[in-house]
C-alpha positions as CSV (number, residue, x, y, z in Angstrom):
1,M,0.5,7.7,13.0
2,D,-3.2,8.7,13.3
3,I,-6.0,6.4,14.3
4,L,-8.6,6.5,11.4
5,L,-11.1,4.1,12.9
6,E,-11.4,2.6,16.4
7,H,-13.4,-0.4,17.3
8,R,-13.3,-2.6,20.4
9,D,-11.9,-5.4,18.2
10,Y,-9.6,-3.6,15.8
11,L,-7.9,-0.3,14.9
12,V,-7.3,1.3,11.5
13,I,-4.4,3.7,11.5
14,N,-2.6,5.9,9.0
15,K,0.9,4.4,9.1
16,A,3.8,6.8,9.0
17,A,6.7,6.5,6.5
18,G,10.1,5.2,7.6
19,I,8.9,2.7,10.3
20,G,8.8,-1.1,9.8
21,M,6.2,-3.4,11.2
22,H,8.5,-5.2,13.5
23,Q,11.8,-4.6,15.4
24,E,14.8,-4.0,13.2
25,G,18.0,-4.1,15.3
26,E,17.6,-1.6,18.1
27,Q,14.6,0.1,16.5
28,S,11.2,-1.1,17.8
29,G,8.6,-1.8,15.2
30,L,5.3,-0.1,14.7
31,V,3.3,-2.9,16.3
32,R,5.3,-2.8,19.5
33,Q,5.4,1.0,19.7
34,L,1.7,1.4,19.2
35,G,0.9,-1.5,21.6
36,E,3.0,0.1,24.3
37,T,1.4,3.5,23.8
38,L,-2.1,2.0,24.0
39,G,-1.2,-0.5,26.8
40,E,-2.5,-3.5,24.9
41,A,-1.4,-6.3,22.6
42,L,-2.0,-5.7,18.9
43,Y,-2.1,-8.2,16.0
44,P,-1.1,-7.0,12.5
45,V,-3.7,-8.4,10.1
46,H,-1.6,-7.4,7.1
47,R,1.6,-5.4,6.6
48,L,3.0,-2.4,4.8
49,D,6.6,-1.8,3.7
50,K,8.7,0.5,5.7
51,I,8.5,3.2,3.0
52,T,4.7,2.9,2.6
53,T,2.2,5.1,4.4
54,G,-1.5,4.7,4.8
55,V,-4.3,2.4,5.9
56,L,-3.2,-0.4,8.2
57,L,-5.6,-2.7,10.0
58,L,-4.6,-4.1,13.4
59,A,-6.7,-6.5,15.5
60,R,-7.0,-6.1,19.2
61,N,-7.7,-9.7,20.1
62,P,-6.9,-13.2,18.7
63,D,-10.5,-13.8,17.6
64,A,-10.7,-10.6,15.5
65,N,-7.2,-11.3,14.1
66,R,-8.4,-14.7,12.9
67,E,-11.5,-13.3,11.2
68,L,-9.8,-10.3,9.6
69,S,-6.7,-12.3,8.5
70,R,-9.0,-14.9,6.9
71,Q,-10.5,-12.1,4.6
72,F,-7.0,-11.2,3.4
73,A,-6.1,-14.8,2.8
74,E,-9.4,-15.3,0.8
75,R,-8.9,-12.0,-1.0
76,S,-12.3,-10.6,0.0
77,T,-10.8,-7.3,1.1
78,R,-10.2,-4.6,-1.4
79,K,-7.1,-2.4,-1.4
80,W,-6.2,0.7,-3.4
81,Y,-2.8,2.5,-3.4
82,L,-1.6,5.8,-4.8
83,A,1.9,6.2,-6.0
84,L,4.1,8.8,-7.9
85,S,6.9,8.3,-10.4
86,D,9.0,10.8,-12.4
87,Q,9.2,8.3,-15.2
88,K,6.7,7.5,-17.9
89,S,5.2,4.0,-17.8
90,N,5.3,1.6,-20.7
91,K,1.5,1.8,-20.9
92,K,-1.1,4.1,-19.3
93,Q,-3.1,1.4,-17.7
94,G,-3.5,-2.4,-17.6
95,L,-2.8,-5.6,-15.7
96,I,0.7,-6.5,-14.5
97,K,0.9,-10.2,-13.9
98,G,3.8,-12.6,-13.3
99,D,5.6,-14.7,-10.7
100,M,8.0,-13.0,-8.3
101,E,11.4,-14.4,-7.4
102,K,14.0,-13.2,-4.9
103,A,16.8,-11.1,-6.3
104,R,20.0,-9.8,-4.6
105,G,20.0,-8.0,-1.3
106,G,16.5,-8.6,-0.3
107,S,14.9,-7.3,-3.5
108,W,12.5,-9.1,-5.8
109,K,12.0,-9.4,-9.5
110,L,9.0,-10.0,-11.8
111,C,9.2,-13.0,-14.1
112,R,7.3,-14.0,-17.2
113,T,6.1,-17.3,-15.7
114,Q,2.6,-17.6,-14.3
115,H,2.7,-20.4,-11.7
116,N,1.7,-18.3,-8.7
117,P,1.6,-14.8,-10.1
118,A,1.5,-11.4,-8.4
119,I,-1.4,-9.5,-10.0
120,T,-1.8,-5.7,-10.0
121,R,-4.3,-3.6,-11.9
122,F,-3.1,0.0,-12.5
123,H,-4.1,3.3,-14.0
124,S,-1.9,6.4,-14.5
125,C,-2.3,10.1,-15.1
126,L,0.0,13.1,-15.7
127,L,0.0,15.4,-12.7
128,A,2.7,17.8,-13.7
129,E,5.6,18.0,-16.1
130,G,7.8,15.0,-15.2
131,L,5.4,13.6,-12.5
132,R,2.9,10.9,-13.0
133,G,0.3,9.6,-10.5
134,F,-0.8,6.0,-10.2
135,L,-3.9,4.2,-8.8
136,L,-2.9,0.6,-8.0
137,Q,-5.2,-2.2,-7.1
138,P,-3.3,-5.3,-6.0
139,Q,-5.2,-8.5,-6.4
140,T,-2.6,-10.6,-4.6
141,G,-0.4,-9.7,-1.6
142,K,3.2,-10.5,-2.5
143,T,6.2,-8.9,-0.8
144,H,7.2,-5.6,-2.6
145,Q,4.5,-6.4,-5.2
146,L,3.6,-2.8,-6.2
147,R,7.1,-1.6,-6.1
148,V,8.3,-4.4,-8.5
149,A,5.2,-3.9,-10.7
150,L,5.9,-0.3,-11.4
151,K,9.6,-1.0,-11.9
152,S,8.6,-3.6,-14.5
153,Q,6.7,-0.8,-16.4
154,G,9.8,1.4,-16.5
155,C,8.5,3.8,-13.9
156,P,9.9,2.9,-10.4
157,I,8.2,4.7,-7.5
158,L,9.7,8.1,-6.8
159,G,12.0,7.8,-3.8
160,D,12.2,4.0,-3.9
161,S,16.0,3.6,-4.2
162,R,15.8,-0.2,-3.9
163,Y,14.1,-0.4,-7.2
164,G,15.7,2.4,-9.1
165,G,13.4,5.3,-8.1
166,S,14.8,8.8,-8.3
167,A,15.9,10.4,-5.0
168,A,13.2,12.1,-3.0
169,D,12.2,13.0,0.6
170,R,10.3,9.7,0.9
171,G,9.1,6.7,-1.1
172,Y,5.9,7.8,-2.7
173,L,3.7,4.8,-2.2
174,H,0.5,5.2,-0.1
175,A,-2.1,2.7,1.0
176,W,-5.0,4.9,0.2
177,Q,-8.2,2.9,0.8
178,L,-9.2,-0.4,2.3
179,S,-12.5,-2.1,2.3
180,F,-13.2,-5.1,4.6
181,S,-16.1,-6.7,6.5
182,Y,-16.6,-7.3,10.2
183,Q,-19.6,-8.8,11.9
184,G,-21.9,-8.3,8.9
185,E,-20.8,-4.7,8.2
186,R,-18.8,-3.6,5.2
187,L,-16.4,-0.8,6.0
188,T,-14.3,1.4,3.8
189,V,-11.5,3.6,5.2
190,R,-9.3,6.1,3.4
191,A,-6.0,7.6,4.7
192,P,-5.2,11.2,3.8
193,L,-2.0,12.0,1.9
194,S,-0.2,13.8,4.8
195,E,3.5,13.0,4.3
196,G,5.9,14.0,1.6
197,E,6.4,17.3,-0.4
198,Q,5.0,15.9,-3.6
199,F,1.9,14.3,-2.0
200,I,1.2,17.5,-0.2
201,S,1.6,19.6,-3.4
202,H,-0.3,17.2,-5.7
203,G,-2.3,15.1,-3.3
204,A,-5.7,16.8,-3.8
205,E,-5.5,16.5,-7.6
206,L,-4.3,12.9,-7.3
207,E,-7.1,11.9,-5.0
208,S,-9.7,13.7,-7.1
209,W,-8.6,11.9,-10.2
210,A,-8.5,8.5,-8.5
211,T,-12.0,9.0,-7.0
212,S,-13.5,10.0,-10.3
213,L,-11.8,7.1,-12.0
214,M,-13.1,4.6,-9.5
215,A,-16.6,5.9,-10.0
216,V,-16.5,5.9,-13.8
217,T,-14.8,2.5,-14.2
218,K,-16.4,0.9,-11.2
219,V,-13.0,-0.2,-10.0
220,D,-13.7,-2.6,-7.1
């Protein structure tokens, strides 16, 4: 995991694939491992799934944790993810909205009800024969939200076996960009696509498309 931005009150890192936020059985979680490496206590402001790589914000003291966590709770942060699927989505772009309920074995499912819905805006493009790229902007922060959202569109994330994705060397979901504020300064951090054969092969094209789309559509 690489440090993308370092401040006396927080760190922004590029989370690696295959590691959870907290201890699972005998395996130490990311927060503990990094804290021990740096010799300090760290406070996760938000979380990423075990399969997900990319931008992760960690506070270095309780005051910073309260301030940064408040922004996530109030949805004043902005998050963008990149994903890949080898299946064609039901629609090229749009809004995926619905309540999420627990399913079997720790999975979740998207429902038609709208009591407290998960909301995701998405766009897609064809990167290569049988490979589609996605730019995802979650407007809520539900567990497995993006993974369930793409499954609901008939295009589970490549490598995400829990939700029916085809086998791959990793789950192809990446927290690409995060915008947040701290002490009156607005910051935007991007994490490079550095893990996974398909991200390495098609990452430059995917990022170029996503950057152009954000500029043209003023996705914010």
